[in-house]
Every structure is written in structure tokens, then in C-alpha cells.
N, C-alpha and C positions, 0 to 999 in steps of 0.2 A: 787317607782322606783324612780333615780335621776332626771327622765325628768319631774318628777312633785313636783319638789323642787319649794319652795316659797321662795321669795325675798321680804323683807320689806325696801319700798322705801320711803322717806320721804314728796317725793310730793305727790304720788298717792296711798300709803300704801301698801296691799300684791300685789306682782306682781308672778303669776304662769308662770312658765316654760311651755311651752304648748306641748312639743314632744321632741322625743329623738335627732332628728337631731339639733334642736335648743341647746339643752343642749351640744352636743360634740361641737358646733361652740363656744359656751359659753367659755367650758371650754380649747379650743383649746388657745396655747401659743399666737398666732397672738391676740386673743381678750383679754385675761387677761392682755395683757400689755398695754391696754387702762385703765385699773386702776391707771397706773403710769402716765398717760398724763391728767394735767388738762384742762377741757373744756374752760375754760377762760384764758389760759396762763399766764400771769404775772398782771391781774385785779387785785388780790389779794393785789398789793401793793395801789389800792385804796379804794376795799371793802375787809376786811378782812375775810368775809365769804366766798368767790367766790374760794372755795377750792373743789369743786366738778369736778369729771373727765370724760373723755370719755365715760368709763365704764357706768357710771351713765346715762348719756344721752341715749346712745345707748339701753340701757333695758328700758327707759321709752319710747323711739321713738318705740320699738317693743310692749309694752304695749297699747301705744295708737292706733297704726295700727290694733290691735287686737280688740280692741272696735270697731274701724272705720269699719272694716269688717264685724264686727257681725252687726253694723247697719243698712250696705248696705244690707245684707243678710235678715234683718228683713223687709226692705223695697221693698224686692222681686228681687233683684240684684242678679244673677246666679253668684255663686263665689265657684267654684270645691275646694275641699281640697287640692290639688296640688298648685292651684294658692294662699290658703290660706295662707299656708305654705309658699311658694316663695315670698310672697308681705312681709311675717314678718322677712324674711331672707334676703331680699334687704334692708329693712330699719336698721335691726340689724347691717348690714355691710357697712351701705353708708358711715361712716367714718374711716373704719380701716386702710384706709392709710394716716392718719394723721400722722407726726413726732412729734417729740420733740416739745413743745410748739405752736403747731398746726398752725395758721396762720402766728404766727410771723417768724419760718423760713421754710416756706413751700418752698421758692426756692432759701435757703442758702446751706441745705445741699446736697440737689440732682439739678442739672442742669434744670431747665426751666419744672418742673414737678408738674404739679397739684395735689394736694392730691386725688382728683376723679378719674384721670388717674392711680394713684397707687392703689385705693383702688379697681378698675376694676382687674388690675393686680393679686392682691392678692386673690378676689373672684375665677379667674379663677385658681389660683394656689390651694386654699382650694377646689376646684371643681376637680381636679386632685385627691387630696388625698381623696376625699368622693365618690370616682368613679361615677361622671357626678349627683350626686344629687342636684347640685346646678344650673342646665342648665337652668330652668325656672328663677329663680331668677336674673340670669345673665343678661336676655332677658329683664326682667322687669326693671333693674338696667341701661341698656344702652339704654331704649326705643323702643328696638325692638321686643317686644311683641304685638301682634295684637288686645289687649285690651288696648288701650293707658291709661285708666284712673289710670292703675295699676300703671304706671310711673309718672304720675301727682302726686300720694298720696306719693310718693318717693321723686320726685325732681319737685317743682314747686314753685310758690308763696304764695301757701296755703298747705303746703305739711307737713307730720307729722314731720318733721325733725324740722321746725319752730315752730311747736305747742307745741312740747316737750320743743326746748330750751330756747323758750320765759319763759316759766311758770317757768324752772329749774332756769335759770338764775336771774330771778325776783324772788325766793324765796332765792337762796343763797347770792343775792347780798344786798338784803333788800328794793331794789327799788320797791316801791309797785305800783308807776305809770304806771309799765310796766306789769300789770296783765292783763290777756286776758281770755276770756270765752271759754276758749277749749272744756269743755263738751257740752256745747250749740252749738260751730260751728261743732262739729262732729256729733251732733244730725242733724243737718240741711243741712249737707252733701247727695248729692243723685248723681245718675248718669243718663243723658241725651246724645242721641247721641253718647254713648261711651267718654262723657267726663265728668268731675268732676264738679259739679256745686252745688250753695248754694241756699236752698230756701231762697224767698224773705222775709220769717221772720225773715230771720238771717243776714239781711243786717246790721244793728247796731251793731252786735255782729263781721262783719269783718271790719265794719269801726274803732271800738275800738281796733281789732286786728293790724291794719294797723298803727294807731296813736301809739298803743304802742310799736311796730315795730319801729317806728320812734324816738321815744324817748329813747327805750334802746340802738339804734346806738349813739345818741348823748351823754347820760348819761353814759352808761357803755361800750360798744364795744369801742367806738371813743373817750371815755374820754382823756383829754390831757395828763395825767399822764401816762397811759397806751400807749399813741403813744410814749411819750418820753422814756418808759420801753423799748419797742417794737424795737425801733431804737437802743437803747445802747446795745440790746441782738443781732440784725442783725451784729453792728458795732464789738461786740466782735468774733463773729463767722469767720466773714470775717477776721479779724486780725489773728485769729487761723489758718484760710487757708492760708492768705499769708505768716505765719511764717512756716508753715508744708511744703509749696512751696517751701521755698528757705533754706530746710534743718533743720531747728530748731527743735531741740526736745522738745514736749510738752507731760506733763502728762496728763492720761485722760485713759477710757477706750478702751480697744482693737479695738471697734466697732466704737466710736466716732473718735478715730484717723483716723480711715481708711478712715472715709466720710470726715474728715477734710482735709488729705494729696492726694485726686484723686475727680475729678470733674464727679461723675458718673451721667448718666441719668438715665431714664426710660428704654432705650432699654438695657442699660449695665444689669440691673436688670433682666429684660425680658431673657436674654440671659444665666446669671449666678444665677443658684439657690440658690447657698450657699450667692452670694453677697445679695440677697433678705431676704434671711435669718438672715443675720447680720443686715439689716436695720431694719428689725421687731422685733429687740432686741433694739432699741434705743430709749429711754422716758427723761422724763423731768430730771430723776434721774443721768442721763449720763452727762447732762450739768452743775446741782447744783454742781455734784463730783468734774467736772472739773473746776467749779469757785472756790471752795474752796480751790483747790490746785494750781490754777493760780492766787491767791492773792499773792502768793511770788515770782513771777515767774520775770526774770531778764526784759525783755520786759516790758517798763513802759506803753507801751497801754494797754497791754491786762490785767498788774498787776492792774490799774488805774480804769479800767472798771468793774473788778471783784470785787475789794475793793468796789466799787459804789453800787454794786448789794446786797454785803453782810452788809451794814451799810443803804442801803435805800438812798443814796446820788444821786438821779436821774438827769439827765438833767435838767436845767430849760428850760421851753416851752412857748414861746408866740403864743397863737393861734388868729387867727382873721379872719373876714370874706374876707376883702380884700387883692387882692396878695400884697408881698413885693416887691418894685421897686430894681432895681439894684444896685440905689445908697444907698437904706436901707441895704441891702444884704451886701454889700462892708463895709459899717459903721461897721456893727455889725460882719463881718468875723473879720476886722482890730482890733476891740476891743477885741474880744475873743482871737485871737493870740497873743496880747498884754500881755492879763492877763495871760493865759495858757504859754507863752515862751517857745514855743517846735517848731519842726520844720515846716512847711509849707506842707512838703510831708505828714507829720501824721494829719493835722488838720483835715480832715474829718472824721476820728473817733471821733472827739469831737464836731464836727458841723455839723449840718445837717438842712435842710430846704426842704419844700414838700408842697403837697395837700395831703387832705384827704377828701372825698366827700361820700355822702348817700342820697339814695332816696327810700321811702318805698314802691313804686308801680311802676312796668314798664308797661306800656301799652302792648308792645308787648308780654308779658306773663301774660294774663287776668287771672285774678277773674273772673268766670261766675255765675251771679245771674238767678235763674229760678222764674220768675215770676208767678205770680197764675193764669195767662192766658196761660201758657205752653211755654212762650218765653223765650228764652236766650240772656241775654244781658249783657255787662261788669259792673263790680262793680262801676266805675268812671260816667258811663250814669244811671247807677238805684240809686245813691245816692242821696240824695237832699240838700246836703251840699256841696259846692264848693273845700272842703278840700281835698276828694280824688284826684281831678283832680290835686291840688297844690303839692300833694304827688308825683306824675310822674316827678315832676321837680327835676334835680340833683342838689343838694344843697352842694356847695363846699367850704373848711375852708383852710387855710393856716397856715403855720407854720414853726417856726424857734426853733430848741433845740439845747441846748449846755451845755457844761462840766461848773459848777459852779467853780470849782478848782481842781487841781492835785497834787498828792506828786509823785515828780519825785526822 
């Protein structure tokens, strides 16, 4: 049967597709599109191996969810077959709303639309096509199901999503310091008072998980070169939107030009099924195909940034702990303007400054430890090291990134 096909995953080995419904979802064009969206966007400019996709991640997360549910059943937690399947569907589709380059362009191609909101809309549309078979998965995804721990497995500070992406991103980037003991964490999971908890003997694995996540953010997800490349990509798309809005003709796929030329919102996609269908064909290849055509554009902004991507001539970035003063920013702006010799009105496409932040642990979204005495306490309280408490502090870094040169 097709529903019992086996995939060979580089991180976990053989993964079995567990049923006909899940196979139908994986086979759907919406899901197959995830093969063409890289998990880490532009991070391969830093780590050449980071070429894995959202498809990889979704399948891996489904696999870990299955192992987790089997483990909970083994511990005596009652989980019906409907709940079992719905939890796997919810985690399988948790990122289905991501557009090209995932987080980098999350608010560029659609107006004020987080990918989670679009994922829910796509879940609802798939549910219509599947005659209501995703009703329970949608409840779990929204946190509207009465058994709250299912939603915690899909979205929390210790969810299946994070357990997969940390292992997978660590594997493909080669950043071994980010390794986590996901197998042990899953085996230590339990349910107490309808809450996801971790047995006390798994405490050190949780400490390592939080430390690894913090390290991966600074070393991979918020690496300064990745930040620079993402700003360039946002500037490129914004310039495309500006040109299309002023009547300029650009080359690109029909779908990409549609979303560059119109500031659609989630509500527009909700009302117009054809519009949603068009958005759900967009992927990284639309952008890269446009970049290869835009390298010869008359407009010097879009031409230069496109050529910079193709030659890896990325913006120079200065990242530091202290905020830049107005005086420092003005000095850098003036130096950049003088060097680039471009109109000041276009300077923001080649000069950016801002802040990035990271916190490994949020106290308001607790990871709960089940002590040997049966008490439930926060991991920061249970840990015998002060580093967990320190990880709840938001760490900010400040940057200036700017083009090194232009070809006018």
C-alpha cells in the first residue's frame, strides 16, 4: 500500500508513512511545495551544507511525534487512534504556511501575515478538500482541544518542532555544539494534570537542550552573514514591490509578479480561493529565477542586489553588543553615501541598521519538571545551575550592514 511507504531520512534513518490520510497530505501539491523551500533560507551562504528543506523537517517532526505518542501510550497515557493521527497531522502541517525563504520574507510578500496564521488557513482549506477529516488536527493546532498537552507537543518551548529542527539543522550545518539528546528527552516526557512534563532524571537533557538552542541561534540562525543576506533579500523584494507599484515591468513567474504588484493580506486569501492557490505555488525557485533575470534590469537597485546574490558579494555587517549612537549612524550613512554615489532616496536599499535578539527560555511559557516526589516545578527552579535563569534574559545585538560597492 502507498500509505505504508518508507522514506530514508539522513537524520533518523527509515521513516514509515503511517496511514492513508497522512500519505494523501504528503502527496498534496501544497505539501510537495515544501521540497522547494529551504529550511534555513539563506544560511547556506555561511554553512554550505544547509540545503535541507521544509519538507525534510515536516516529515522528521511527524516521525518524532509518532515516537513520542508511542512512548506516552507505553507510560499508560490514553491516546485514541483519532488523537494519535490528528497530532501527527498537526505537526506535519505546522509550517505549511511558510512562503519563499521562510522567515526572511514572512512579512514582505503578504501584508502583516505570520506564517502560523497562513498555516491555519491552509489547514482549513485542506480540511474542506478532505471532507472534515482534519477537524481534530485543527483543534490541536489552535490549542482548542480539551486535552491541552497535544497542543504543547505541537507548539511550546519543548515541542516536537524544536526537537527536530535543532537536530536537523545541527546535522546539515555541521555545528556539532548544537547537538541535543532528543531521544532521551522524548523518553523522559510524561503527562501530569493534562500538562506536558519531563521526569526529573531528564533535567540535564533539558539544560543541554536550552544551551544548544541558544548556541544555534547565535551561531546559525542569527549569524551575522545570514542577517546581512536576509536584509538584502528583503530590500530586493521591497524594491520589486516599489517598481511594480509605479508601473515598471519586471520579469518573473506569473504568481510572483501578482504578489509583488499587490499588497494582499490574509483576509484576501481567505476570501479568494484562487489567490490562495497561487500563493501556495510560490517557493524559493520563483525568487532565484527572478534574481537571474533581474541581474540585467535597467533599475540599478534591483540589478545590483541581484548580482550581489549571484556573486556572493554580500553587504558588509558590523555586529556588536552596544547600540549605535545617532552620531555613529550618521557618520556611517554619510561615508556610505559618499562611497556609493547614489541618490539619498535609494540609500535605504543599500544601508540598514537594526537589532536582533535571542532568549533561550521564556519563563511565561514554562518547561515543567516532574520531581521524584510528584511535584511539578519550573525547570529554572529545578536546575541546580544558574544558567537556566540567565537564559530567560533577552540578549540584544545591534548591527549596521551596507553595500561594499555598486555597479551603476
